[in-house]
N, C-alpha and C positions, 0 to 999 in steps of 0.2 A: 250708157249701159256697161255692165261688166263685159270684158273682152277688149275694151279700150285700154290703152296703156295707163298704168297707175299715175303717170305724170299728167294725165288729162284732167285731174282734179286737184290742182295745186292748192285750192282753198279748202279742201276737205280731206284731212288726213285719215279719217275713219273710212272713207270710200277707198282710199289707197290700200288700207289694210285688207279690206274685202277683196280688192282686185288681186292681191297677192295669192289668195286662195282660189278665187273663182276665175282667174285668167289674167295674163299680163306678162310683161317682160321680167318683172321681179320673180315671178314663179319659174320662168325658164332658167334664170340664173341659179335659183335655189336647187332646181333639178340637177344641173351640172355639178354643183357642189356635192350633193348627197350621193350621186352616182360613184364618187371616188371612194366611198366607204363600202366594205364588203358586208353582207351579200344578199342576193335574192332569197325569198320574195321581198318586194319593196312596196312602199306606198305608191299608188298609181299617180298621185298628184306631185309629191315633192321628191320621191325616190328614196326617202329614208329607209334603211334596211330593217326588216322584221326578223331576220335570222342571223346566226353567227354572233361574233363579238359585238358588231355594230348594233344588232337587234337587241342584245342583252342591255347594252348601254342605253338605247332608246327607251326600253321598258323601265329602267331605273329612273329615267327622267320623265316618266309618265307620258312618253311619246309613242307608245305602242299602238296597235290597231284601234280604230275609232268604232264605238258600238253601232253608230248609224250605218256603217258599211266597213267591215274589217279589211277591205282592200285599201283603205286609206288610214292615215295615222292621226292620232289625237292632236299632234302639233299643228297640222294644217288648219284646224278649226279652233285652236286654243285662243288665238287673238280675237276671233269673231265672238266667241263666247264671253271672254273677259270684258270686251268693249261693247258687246251687244250691237255689232255693226253688220252691215249688209248693203245690198244695192239692188237696183232693178236689173233684171237679166232675162233675156229670152230663154225659155226652158220648156220642157214638156212635162206635164203632170199626169199621173195615173192614180185613179181611185178605184179600188176593187171592193165591192159591197156584197155581203151575203143576202140573197133574196129570201123574203118571207121569214126572216130570223125570229120575229116576234111570235109567229105561229109555231115555228119549230120549238122555241124555248118553252112554249105553253104545253107541248106534248111530251117532253122528256124531262128527266131530272136535271137540276142545275149542274151537277158534276159532269153529266154526259154532254150537256151543251158546252160546257167549258172545254171538254176533251175535243169536241169537234172544232171549236174555234181555235184551239191550240194547233190542231192539224192544219187549218187554213193559214194561220200566222206563220207556221214553219215553212210551208210550201211557198207562200208569197215572199217571205224573206229570202229564201234560197233563189227564187226566180229573179227577183229584183236585184239582188246582189250580183248574180251572174251576169246581168246586163248593165252593171255599173251605175245603177241608181243609188240614191241613198234613201233609206226608209225613214220617212218623216215620223210616222207614229202609227200605232194600232189604236183605233178609236171604236170601242164596242165591237161591231161586226164588220168593220171597215179597215182597210190597209191603204196607206198613202205613200206613193213613191214619187220622187222628184229626179228628173234626168237633166243634168246640166251640160252645156256644150263642152266645158273643159274636161268633164269626166267621160264623155262619149266621142271625143274628137269631132265635135260638131254635128254628130248624127243623132241627136237626142230624140227627134220625132220618130225616126225609123226604129231606133232601138226600143223606145217605149212601146210601140205597136207590137214588136216582136215579143217583148216581155209579157204584154197582155195576152197575146195568143198562147204563149207558153203556159201562162198561169191558168187559162181556161182548160188547156189540155191536161195539165198536171192534176187539177182538181177533179176532173172526170176520172182520171186513171186511179187516183189514190183514195178518193172518198165516194165516188159514184155521184153522178149529176143530180139524182133525185134526193140524195142525202144532204148535200151541202151545195146547192146551186149558187153561183155568183154572177154578177153583172159588173162590167168594167166601163169606165169613162176615161178617155185620153184626150188631152187638149194641149195645144201649143200656143204660147203667147208670152207677154212680158209680165213677170211677177216680181215682187220684192222677195229676195232670198237672203236670209241671214239669221242672226240670233235675235230673239225677242224674249221678253219676260221681265222679271223683277230681280232684285239683288239676291233673292233666295232661290229663284227657280228660272232657268234660262233654257230655251229650246231653239234648235236650228230648224227653220221651217220656211214655208213660202206663204205669202199673203197677197191678196188683191182679187180683182174681179175674175181673172182667169182661173184662179183656184176655186172660186165659188161656182163657176161654170162647170168645171170638171166634176165637182161633187154632185151637182145636179144631174150631169150625164150618167154618173154611176147609179143614181137613184132611178133614172128613167130606163136603164138597160134591163132587158128581160134576162132570165136565167140563160147562161151560155152565150150572151151577146157582149160584144165590145163596140161601143159607140165612139167614133173618132170624129172630131170636128174637121171641117174642110181645111182649116189652117194647118192641122196636123198632117193631113194627107198631102197637102202641097209641100210642106216642109220636109216630109219624108220622101218626096219624089215618087210616090206610088201611083200606079194606074188603077183608078177606081171604076173603070168602065165595067158595066155589068153587075156592079155591086148595088145593093139596096141603099137608097138615100131617104132620109126623113127630115122634116122640118119640125122642130120641137119648140113648144112654148114653155120655156123653163121658168120656174117660179122666181119672181123678182126681176126678170129680164124684160126690157121694154120691147125688144125685137125677137123674132124667132131665131133659133140656132140650127144651122144646117149640119147634119152629121152623115157619115157613112157607116153602115152596119157591117161588122165583121163577126163571123161565127167560127 
């Protein structure tokens, strides 16, 4: 898994490139180098400067803030995009889904529906970025965030739950729960994280069974609920005593999935 030293894969140069971004000794050396250039704010992964003369030079080299999370620079992900590389890594995934969006879209004008979704996207992006996720994508009425160990100092599960709770709170405050209710699924496990696609279109994303489970959880969550798998609760070190638990028969899964309900 990523987090091992890049030299753990002498037969696989592409995995070494992925390790440089997602964790490893090469990344630590790169941080020390870029810290010698002025000045803050900096990329949270490699410490390239975003401001001052160093920041201006980085922007000229197209190494400024990355659209997936402006706390990180384009340079950290450039090799992964160019080579379409990645690796399996334990991470925490968050899917946030608007409940009853089809019914809502039927009742209002398309432009008004778009305005409500834009508000949801804006709030979700702000919350996820604040907790050091990268925003995978906006898909219809759903937002996907990925929390990696290297971006969260290993606290990806706890940080993802915090982000989910903050998102529920912000959506109630800014839109009213009855106007745009959302449900959230959070799950921790091993996924393939990296760049995928074709020569014409490449995306940085996560793939695998754990991603599918998280998507199903978001679909099963009622308005105002966050469903977290037991693996997430354990990884976060949270005490779930007294919290509601459920066993869900998720579509496509041969066994039931145990979750803890947070509101």
